[in-house]
N, C-alpha and C positions, 0 to 999 in steps of 0.2 A: 497584482497578486496572481496566484496560479489556480488553474482548474485541475482538481485532483480526483483521480479515479480511486475508489475505495472498495477493496475486495476483502470481505470479512464474513464468515459464516454465522457468527453469533449476532442476531438482530440488535440486541441492546448495546453491545460493544460497537457495532457499526453506527448506530445512532449517536452514541457518545462521541466517537471520533469525528463524525460528520459535524456535530455541534461545535467541537473544538476547532476544526478546520475553519468553519464559518466565523467563529469568534476571532480567529487569527487573521481574518480578512480574505481567506481563500474561498473559492466556490467548489462544490462537489460536481465533477463532470459526470459521475455515474456511480451507482452502488451495486455491487454484485455479491450475492450470498454463496455462489458456487463456481466451479471451474468453467462450465459452459458459458454462463453469462459474463463471467470475468474475461474470458477470451474474446467474446463478442465486443465488449466495451473497450478492451485494450487495442483493438484494431480500428475503433471508430475515431473520427477526427475530434479535435478540441480537448485532448488530454495533454496537460503540461507535466504532470508528475503522478505518481501512484503510491499508495500504501497497500501492501499485500499481506494478508494473514498467510503465513507459510502453509498451514494445514487447513484445508477446506473439507471438513468431514473426513472421508477416506482418501480424498485426492490431495495432491501437493499443488501449490500455486506456481510451481516451476515453469510449466508451459506458458503461463501468463507473463512471467518474468522474461522468458525467451522472446516472446512477441514484443514486449516493451523495449527490450534491449535492441532488437532488430530495428525498431522505429526511432531509437535514440532518445527514448523517454526515460528520465531518471525515476528510480523507485526505491522504496525501502520495504523491508519485511517487518511485520509485527508478529511476535511469537511469545508464547508463554515460556518457551525454553531458552530465550535469549540467543546469543550468537552460537551456542553449542550445537544447536540443531540445524545450522545453516548448511545448505549444499555447498560443496567446495567451489563449484563454478561461480558462486555469487558471494564469496567471502569479502569482496571489496565493497559491497553495498551496505548501507546503514541498516541497523537492526534496532527496532523499538521493543524493549522488553515489556510485555503486558503484565499487569496494567501500567500505563505510563501517564505521567502528569503533563499538563498542557505545555509547560516550558520545555520539556523533552521533545514534544512534537514540534514545537516552534524551532528548536535547534536543528532537528532532523530536516524540516522543510527548508531551512536556510542552507543547509549542506546540499540538499538535492537541487536547489534552484541556483546555487552558486552565488 
């Protein structure tokens, strides 16, 4: 299974997603509530995939997505807006519409990990 980076600014949502990932057999490589810590963790070793909240307070998680893409690490966005709010650059990446059930997360992880 995969070691997944989780970037989400809402603590309760972050904990819920971390629990779902663990239940699906994955480990959490790191949890970040903001852009700065997300960027730091995205450049660290041991990350197989990532789930990124598109909007981190006033910041976008796009810089984290760019770093992950440079490193060849697959990722999905999680957003309350669904695919509508996605940056054009990342239209080909999976989007989890918040709130999402575990089976949707499982399908997304299967797609990310091929």
